[in-house]
C-alpha positions in Angstrom: -37.7 -6.0 -8.3 -38.0 -9.6 -6.8 -35.2 -10.9 -9.2 -32.9 -8.0 -8.1 -33.5 -8.7 -4.4 -32.9 -12.4 -5.1 -29.6 -11.8 -6.8 -28.6 -9.5 -4.0 -29.5 -12.1 -1.4 -27.7 -15.0 -3.1 -24.6 -12.8 -3.5 -24.6 -11.9 0.1 -24.9 -15.6 1.0 -21.9 -16.4 -1.1 -19.9 -13.5 0.4 -20.6 -14.7 3.9 -19.8 -18.3 3.1 -16.3 -17.4 1.8 -16.2 -20.5 -0.4 -16.0 -18.5 -3.6 -13.7 -15.6 -4.3 -15.4 -12.3 -3.6 -14.6 -10.8 -7.0 -16.1 -13.9 -8.8 -19.3 -13.5 -6.8 -19.5 -9.8 -7.7 -18.9 -10.5 -11.4 -21.5 -13.3 -11.4 -24.1 -10.9 -9.8 -23.2 -8.5 -12.6 -23.8 -11.1 -15.3 -27.1 -12.1 -13.7 -28.3 -8.5 -13.8 -27.4 -8.4 -17.5 -28.9 -11.8 -18.4 -32.3 -10.9 -16.8 -32.1 -7.5 -18.6 -32.4 -5.6 -15.4 -29.5 -3.4 -16.5 -28.3 -2.5 -19.9 -24.6 -3.3 -20.8 -23.7 0.4 -20.4 -25.3 0.5 -16.9 -23.7 -2.8 -15.9 -20.2 -1.8 -17.0 -20.4 1.7 -15.6 -18.7 0.6 -12.4 -15.5 0.0 -14.2 -15.4 3.6 -15.3 -16.6 5.0 -12.0 -14.2 7.7 -10.6 -14.0 5.9 -7.3 -12.8 2.7 -8.9 -10.3 4.5 -11.0 -9.2 6.4 -7.9 -8.7 3.1 -6.0 -6.4 1.8 -8.8 -4.3 5.0 -8.6 -4.2 4.8 -4.8 -2.8 1.3 -4.9 0.0 2.6 -7.0 0.7 5.6 -4.7 0.6 3.3 -1.7 3.0 0.9 -3.4 5.4 3.7 -4.1 5.3 4.8 -0.5 6.4 1.3 0.4 8.9 0.9 -2.4 10.8 4.1 -1.5 10.9 3.2 2.2 8.9 6.3 3.0 6.3 4.2 4.9 9.1 2.8 7.1 10.6 6.2 7.8 7.2 7.7 8.9 6.2 4.6 10.9 9.5 4.7 12.8 8.7 8.2 13.8 5.2 7.2 14.9 6.7 4.3 16.7 8.6 6.6 19.0 5.2 8.1 20.1 3.5 4.7 20.6 6.3 2.5 21.7 5.5 -1.2 21.4 2.2 -1.0 23.3 -0.6 -2.4 21.1 -3.1 -0.2 22.9 -1.1 3.0 22.2 -0.6 1.9 18.6 -4.3 1.3 18.2 -5.2 4.7 19.7 -2.5 6.5 17.6 -4.0 4.9 14.4 -7.5 5.9 15.3 -6.7 9.5 16.2 -4.2 10.2 13.4 -6.5 8.6 10.7 -9.7 10.4 11.8 -7.9 13.7 12.1 -6.6 13.4 8.5 -10.0 12.1 7.3 -11.7 15.3 8.5 -10.1 17.2 5.6 -9.1 14.5 3.0 -11.5 12.0 1.5 -11.8 8.8 3.5 -10.5 6.8 0.5 -7.4 9.1 0.2 -6.8 9.0 3.9 -6.8 5.2 4.2 -4.7 4.9 1.1 -2.1 7.2 2.5 -2.1 5.6 6.0 -2.3 1.9 4.8 1.4 1.4 4.0 2.4 3.4 7.0 0.2 1.3 9.4 1.4 -2.0 7.9 5.0 -0.9 8.3 4.3 0.4 11.8 2.7 -2.9 12.9 5.7 -4.9 11.5 8.2 -2.7 13.2 6.4 -3.0 16.5 5.8 -6.7 16.2 2.0 -6.2 16.3 -0.6 -8.0 14.2 -1.6 -5.8 11.2 -5.0 -7.4 11.1 -5.9 -5.6 14.4 -5.0 -2.2 13.0 -6.1 -2.2 9.3 -9.9 -2.6 9.8 -9.9 0.1 12.5 -7.9 2.2 10.0 -10.6 1.9 7.4 -13.4 2.6 9.9 -11.5 5.6 11.4 -11.2 7.2 8.0 -15.0 7.1 7.6 -15.5 8.4 11.2 -13.1 11.3 10.6 -15.1 12.3 7.6 -18.0 13.2 9.9 -16.0 16.0 11.6 -16.3 18.6 8.8 -18.6 19.7 6.0 -16.2 18.4 3.3 -15.2 15.2 5.1 -17.6 12.9 3.1 -20.1 13.4 0.2 -23.2 12.7 2.3 -22.4 15.7 4.4 -22.6 18.0 1.4 -25.8 16.3 0.2 -27.7 17.0 3.4 -26.4 20.6 3.3 -27.8 21.0 -0.2 -31.2 19.5 0.8 -31.4 21.7 3.9 -30.5 25.0 2.1 -32.9 24.2 -0.8 -35.7 23.8 1.7 -35.0 27.3 3.0 -33.2 26.5 6.2 -30.0 28.0 7.5 -26.9 26.4 5.9 -24.6 24.3 8.2 -21.2 25.7 9.0 -17.9 23.9 8.3 -17.6 22.5 11.8 -21.3 21.9 12.5 -20.4 18.2 12.2 -17.6 18.3 14.7 -19.5 17.1 17.8 -21.0 14.3 15.8 -17.6 13.3 14.4 -15.9 13.3 17.8 -18.7 11.1 19.2 -18.3 8.7 16.3 -14.6 8.4 16.8 -15.0 8.0 20.6 -17.7 5.3 20.2 -15.7 3.5 17.4 -12.6 3.4 19.5 -14.3 2.0 22.6 -16.2 -0.6 20.6 -13.3 -1.7 18.3 -10.8 -2.3 21.1 -12.5 -5.5 22.4 -13.9 -6.5 19.0 -10.6 -6.5 17.2 -9.0 -8.4 20.0 -11.6 -11.1 19.9 -12.1 -11.5 16.2 -8.9 -10.2 14.5 -6.1 -11.7 16.5 -5.5 -14.6 14.1 -2.0 -14.3 12.7 -1.7 -13.5 9.0 -0.6 -16.2 6.7 3.1 -16.0 6.0 3.9 -14.9 2.4 4.9 -17.8 0.3 8.6 -17.6 0.2 10.9 -20.6 -0.2 12.1 -22.2 2.9 15.6 -22.5 1.3 15.7 -18.9 0.4 17.9 -16.4 2.3 17.4 -12.7 2.5 20.0 -10.4 0.9 21.2 -9.4 4.3 21.7 -13.0 5.4 23.8 -13.7 2.3 25.9 -10.6 2.9 26.5 -11.7 6.5 27.1 -15.4 5.6 29.7 -14.7 3.0 31.3 -11.8 4.9 30.9 -9.4 2.0 30.8 -6.4 4.3 34.0 -7.5 6.0 37.1 -5.8 4.5 34.7 -3.8 2.3 36.0 -0.3 1.4 34.5 2.6 -0.5 36.9 4.6 -2.6 35.8 7.8 -4.3 37.4 9.0 -7.6 37.8 12.7 -6.7 39.0 15.5 -8.8 42.5 15.0 -10.1 42.4 11.2 -9.7 44.6 9.1 -12.0 41.8 6.6 -12.4 39.4 8.8 -14.4 38.6 7.3 -17.8 40.2 3.9 -17.1 38.4 0.6 -17.4 38.3 -2.0 -14.7 40.3 -4.4 -17.0 42.9 -1.8 -17.5 43.3 -1.3 -13.7 43.9 -5.0 -13.2 43.4 -4.6 -9.5 42.9 -8.3 -8.8 46.4 -9.3 -10.1 48.3 -6.2 -9.0 46.6 -5.5 -5.6 44.7 -8.7 -4.7 41.5 -6.6 -4.6 38.0 -7.3 -5.9 35.9 -4.4 -7.2 32.3 -5.4 -6.5 30.5 -2.4 -7.7 30.8 1.1 -9.2 28.2 3.5 -8.0 27.4 6.8 -9.7 25.3 9.5 -8.1 23.4 11.4 -10.8 21.8 14.8 -10.0 19.2 16.2 -12.3 18.5 20.0 -12.1 18.1 19.7 -8.4 19.7 17.6 -5.7 16.3 16.7 -4.4 15.8 14.6 -7.6 19.1 12.7 -7.1 19.2 9.1 -8.4 21.8 6.5 -7.7 23.0 4.3 -10.6 24.8 1.0 -9.8 27.0 -0.6 -12.4 28.5 -4.0 -12.2 32.2 -3.9 -12.1 32.7 -5.6 -15.5 36.0 -5.5 -17.5 34.8 -2.7 -19.8 33.3 -0.5 -17.1 34.8 3.0 -17.4 35.4 4.8 -14.1 34.6 8.6 -14.0 35.3 11.4 -11.6 32.9 11.2 -8.7 32.3 7.5 -8.9 32.4 5.4 -5.8 34.1 2.0 -6.0 33.1 -0.7 -3.6 36.3 -2.7 -3.1 36.9 -5.9 -1.1 40.3 -6.9 0.1 43.0 -6.3 2.8 43.5 -2.9 4.3 47.1 -2.7 3.3 46.4 -3.6 -0.3 43.6 -1.0 -0.4 46.0 1.7 1.0 48.4 1.0 -1.9 45.7 1.2 -4.5 44.4 4.5 -3.0 47.9 6.0 -2.9 48.8 4.9 -6.5 45.7 6.4 -8.0 45.1 9.4 -5.7 41.7 8.1 -4.5 39.7 9.2 -1.5 39.1 6.5 1.2 35.6 7.1 2.5 35.1 6.2 6.1 32.3 4.1 7.5 30.2 7.1 8.7 29.4 8.7 5.3 27.8 7.6 2.1 28.1 9.1 -1.4 24.7 10.8 -0.7 25.0 12.4 2.7 26.5 12.1 6.1 24.9 9.7 8.5 24.5 6.7 6.2 25.8 3.2 6.7 28.8 1.5 5.1 27.2 -1.4 3.3 26.2 -2.8 0.0 22.9 -1.8 -1.5 20.9 -3.7 -4.0 18.9 -1.1 -6.0 20.0 -2.3 -9.5 22.6 -5.0 -8.7 21.8 -8.1 -6.7 23.3 -11.3 -5.4 22.0 -14.9 -5.4 23.1 -18.4 -4.7 23.3 -21.1 -7.4 24.0 -24.8 -6.7 25.8 -26.8 -9.4 24.0 -30.0 -10.5 26.0 -33.3 -10.7 25.4 -33.4 -14.4 26.7 -29.8 -14.9 29.2 -29.1 -17.7 31.1 -26.9 -15.2 32.3 -29.6 -12.9 36.1 -29.6 -12.6 36.4 -26.5 -14.6 38.0 -23.3 -13.2 35.7 -20.4 -12.4 37.4 -18.1 -14.9 36.9 -20.7 -17.7 33.2 -21.0 -17.0 32.4 -17.7 -18.7 30.0 -16.3 -16.1 30.9 -12.8 -16.9 31.0 -13.2 -20.7 27.8 -15.3 -21.1 25.6 -14.0 -18.2 27.3 -10.7 -17.1 27.6 -11.9 -13.5 30.6 -12.1 -11.1 31.3 -15.0 -8.8 31.9 -13.5 -5.3 32.3 -16.7 -3.3 31.9 -20.5 -3.2 30.3 -22.5 -0.4 31.7 -26.0 -0.3 30.1 -28.0 2.5 31.0 -25.9 5.5 33.9 -24.1 3.9 33.7 -20.6 2.3 36.1 -19.8 -0.5 36.4 -16.0 -1.1 39.9 -15.4 -2.4 41.5 -16.1 -5.8 38.3 -17.6 -7.1 39.3 -17.5 -10.8 41.7 -20.4 -10.4 39.4 -22.5 -8.2 37.9 -25.6 -9.8 34.2 -26.2 -9.3 32.8 -29.4 -7.7 29.4 -31.0 -7.8 27.2 -29.5 -5.1 29.2 -26.3 -4.9 27.1 -23.3 -4.0 28.2 -20.2 -5.9 27.4 -16.7 -4.7 26.9 -14.6 -7.9 26.5 -10.9 -8.4 24.8 -9.1 -11.3 21.9 -6.9 -12.3 18.5 -8.3 -11.3 17.7 -8.9 -15.0 20.8 -11.0 -15.4 20.0 -13.0 -12.2 16.6 -13.6 -13.7 18.3 -15.1 -16.8 20.2 -17.5 -14.5 17.0 -18.9 -13.3 16.2 -20.2 -16.8 19.5 -22.1 -17.2 18.4 -25.1 -15.2 20.7 -27.6 -16.8 23.9 -26.7 -15.1 22.6 -25.2 -11.8 19.6 -24.3 -9.7 19.0 -20.8 -8.3 18.3 -21.1 -4.6 15.4 -19.2 -3.0 13.6 -16.5 -4.7 16.1 -13.7 -5.4 13.7 -11.6 -7.5 11.2 -11.5 -4.6 14.0 -10.4 -2.4 14.8 -7.7 -4.9 11.2 -6.4 -4.7 11.7 -5.9 -1.0 14.7 -3.6 -1.5 13.6 0.0 -0.9 14.7 2.8 -3.2 15.3 5.0 -0.1 17.1 7.7 -2.1 13.7 8.3 -3.7 11.8 8.8 -0.4 11.9 12.6 -0.6 10.4 12.5 -4.1 7.6 10.2 -2.9 6.9 12.4 0.1 6.7 15.5 -2.2 4.3 13.8 -4.6 2.1 12.5 -1.6 1.9 16.1 -0.2 1.0 17.4 -3.6 -1.8 14.9 -3.9 -3.2 15.8 -0.5 -3.0 19.5 -1.2 -4.9 19.1 -4.4 -7.6 17.2 -2.5 -7.8 19.5 0.5 -7.7 23.0 -1.0 -10.8 24.1 -3.0 -9.0 26.8 -4.9 -7.0 24.1 -6.8 -9.4 23.2 -9.6 -8.6 19.5 -9.7 -11.0 16.7 -8.9 -9.8 14.0 -6.4 -9.6 11.3 -9.0 -7.5 13.6 -11.2 -5.2 14.3 -8.2 -4.7 10.6 -7.6 -4.0 9.8 -11.3 -1.4 12.6 -11.4 0.2 11.3 -8.2 0.3 7.7 -9.5 1.9 8.8 -12.8 4.5 11.0 -11.1 5.4 8.1 -8.8 6.2 6.0 -11.9 7.8 8.8 -14.0 10.2 9.9 -11.2 11.5 6.4 -10.6 9.8 5.6 -7.3 9.4 2.1 -8.9 12.1 0.1 -10.6 9.8 -0.2 -13.7 6.2 0.1 -14.8 5.6 -3.6 -14.2 6.4 -3.1 -10.5 3.8 -0.4 -10.3 1.2 -2.7 -11.9 2.0 -5.4 -9.4 0.9 -3.1 -6.5 -2.7 -3.1 -7.8 -5.0 -5.6 -6.1 -7.3 -6.5 -8.9 -9.5 -8.7 -6.8 -10.5 -5.7 -4.8 -11.0 -3.6 -7.9 -13.2 -6.2 -9.5 -15.2 -6.7 -6.3 -16.0 -3.0 -6.0 -16.6 -2.3 -9.7 -18.8 -5.4 -9.9 -21.0 -4.4 -7.0 -21.5 -0.7 -7.8 -24.1 -1.4 -10.6 -26.2 -3.2 -7.9 -27.2 0.3 -6.6 -28.4 1.2 -10.1 -30.5 -2.0 -10.2 -32.0 -1.4 -6.8 -33.0 2.2 -7.8 -34.1 1.2 -11.3 -36.5 -1.5 -10.1 -37.8 0.6 -7.3 -36.6 -1.7 -4.6 -34.8 1.0 -2.6 -37.8 3.4 -2.8 -40.2 0.6 -1.8 -38.2 -0.4 1.3 -37.7 3.2 2.4 -41.3 4.3 2.0 -42.6 1.2 3.7 -40.4 1.5 6.8 -40.8 5.2 7.2 -44.5 5.4 6.7 -45.1 2.7 9.3 -43.1 4.6 12.0 -44.4 8.1 11.6 -47.2 7.8 14.2 -44.8 6.8 17.0 -43.1 10.1 17.5 -40.0 11.9 16.2 -37.4 9.7 18.0 -38.8 6.4 16.7 -39.2 7.9 13.2 -35.7 9.2 13.2 -34.5 5.7 14.4 -36.4 4.1 11.5 -34.8 6.5 9.0 -31.3 5.9 10.5 -31.5 2.1 10.4 -33.2 2.0 7.0 -30.3 4.1 5.6 -27.8 1.9 7.4 -29.4 -1.2 5.8 -29.5 0.3 2.3 -25.9 1.6 2.4 -24.7 -2.0 3.0 -25.6 -2.7 -0.6 -25.3 0.6 -2.5 -22.8 3.5 -2.1 -23.2 5.9 0.8 -23.5 8.8 -1.7 -26.4 7.2 -3.6 -28.0 6.2 -0.3 -27.8 9.8 1.0 -29.3 11.2 -2.2 -32.2 8.7 -1.9 -32.9 9.1 1.9 -32.3 12.8 2.5 -35.5 14.1 0.8 -37.5 11.3 2.6 -36.0 12.4 5.9 -36.7 16.1 5.2 -40.4 15.5 4.3 -40.9 13.1 7.2 -39.7 15.7 9.7 -41.8 18.5 8.1 -44.9 16.3 8.1 -44.8 15.8 11.9 -43.7 19.4 12.5 -40.2 19.0 13.9 -36.8 20.3 12.8 -35.3 18.3 9.9 -31.7 18.8 11.1 -31.4 15.8 13.3 -33.2 13.7 10.7 -30.8 14.7 8.0 -27.8 14.1 10.3 -29.2 10.7 10.9 -29.1 10.1 7.2 -25.5 11.2 6.7 -24.2 9.4 9.8 -26.0 6.1 8.9 -24.8 6.4 5.2 -21.2 7.0 6.2 -21.0 4.6 9.2 -21.3 1.4 7.3 -18.8 -1.2 8.5 -20.5 -4.6 8.0 -19.5 -5.1 4.3 -16.2 -4.8 2.4 -17.8 -3.3 -0.6 -20.0 -0.7 1.1 -17.2 1.9 1.1 -13.8 2.1 -0.7 -11.8 2.2 2.5 -13.3 -1.1 3.6 -12.3 -2.6 0.2 -8.8 -1.1 0.3 -7.7 -2.8 3.5 -9.3 -6.2 2.7 -6.2 -7.7 0.8 -3.6 -6.2 3.2 -5.4 -7.5 6.3 -6.3 -10.8 4.6 -9.9 -10.3 5.8 -12.9 -12.4 4.8 -16.5 -11.2 4.4 -17.3 -12.7 7.8 -14.6 -10.6 9.4 -16.5 -7.5 8.5 -19.7 -9.1 9.8 -18.1 -10.1 13.1 -16.4 -6.7 13.8 -18.3 -4.2 11.6 -21.9 -5.3 12.2 -21.8 -4.9 16.0 -20.1 -1.6 15.6 -22.6 -0.4 13.1 -25.5 -1.4 15.4 -24.0 0.2 18.5 -23.1 3.3 16.6 -26.7 3.6 15.5 -28.1 3.2 19.0 -25.7 5.9 20.3 -26.6 8.3 17.5 -30.3 7.8 17.8 -30.2 9.1 21.4 -27.3 11.6 20.9 -28.5 13.5 17.8 -31.7 14.9 19.4 -29.5 16.3 22.2 -27.0 17.9 19.8 -29.8 19.1 17.4 -33.1 19.3 19.2 -36.4 18.4 17.5 -38.0 21.8 18.5 
């Protein structure tokens, strides 16, 4: 028992110091429990197969898809209309919306769904995400107190109460307690987040020389004189290749891209395929050609081949879109020619960019001059910056050819920011399906199964560019932290440490009356749940609370409510509940951030509940 408590104390000290990564601390604690033979290898590694940990992995993928498809931005823009740009209204909106969802969906699922939306909401409003993400996690736990199914400890005290022969609690018996939790949390968190979480997040590590895709489009004027031509039914262009059309010589035009909308069995599952306008690209009926050139030349091309000139107010998907280049599959990047390059003084068409690397040269920046017309005949100079266009895979290949040029910025990181917005309806449907499977009991699917199904569907339906992009959304530090600390609860139970602490504290307070005894049970539960899961804590403490109440002849209901509230309202540690762990990487929080904000809230919540519970559920 002493060794277990010592390992726990040392781990807590390292967590608070912040000098060692939290996942390494958790794994070192796990190894220590193994070395001292407190846990068997099976018990120690059980955390990695725990349904909650697997669920967290899946939820990271689901949240990443909500971001990648632009669904988070769409929802946040709607919420932004309600909140405006007031940080106070944003804060209140996050607290109310999250707690309302958390009443019916698991707190882990609630926070995972709201996390990308809140991050997008904060960025759109110019607010600091750090001030919203920790309250988001806490509100998910508070909302769980509103209904019987909101959190596992609620079901545990219901089971203990009914097995003891008492009347079962109704679905909304918890509602007054939940509302009080949310109200207390909102009032307390408003000043605490302002005092302790106002530090700006570190900027993501992007190159100072890098430009966004939008900045490149604007700088080179790619959207100027950009026309979209559709090959409708009866067009003379159907079946012809780009080389056969010879539009650059005959019309002075540059075909930048061929876009093909592909509909599966239902329009809802529409995908958009972008093809680089290479010489052997075959144009088909329904394709949309993105063409750059003068209006008069475009009119001649349209007339000769019976094409449809699409105006700037429609896209190939639906009315209401914008007339611009998108970068789903095809991207652009700048490369600067080195003084030792073999391409110096050679013409662009002789360099073989299209043949060797399958990329087009769209423009040349030479000092302050931009060359955009008749580039094939232009000779390249040392220091020229070439704007190239190709698939993202081909642009990645360019980065490895460092002898002749250097790729400026980090184009692949920019590519990762491009949202697959045509997949937003698919992501929304999958998200609603996941929530439905979690909420409705008549669907015989466990929450972890629902999350795994949703994560797989997000990948299989193309809400990510590839499987690697899905893996990158998982924050393994958080997963290792949580999985590494879960076996600590087994160690505390196995060595009798939890039982010893509980019995000692409760037995010493029984003679001081029901209020003091209930307060002792509440804060004992609150202390234990900082180190082991709230479900295990509730299982451990609920029978003790029941027997303690019966021994002094009072109603066990307020005592059992004290257990479930204390077990669920744990805010002082990132690994005490999955929601706390989920927001840790996104908010760039340290262990001390949870201590500064969560510990005062946890204490104040306890004081409020100790006095409120006897009023809501009298002792006699």
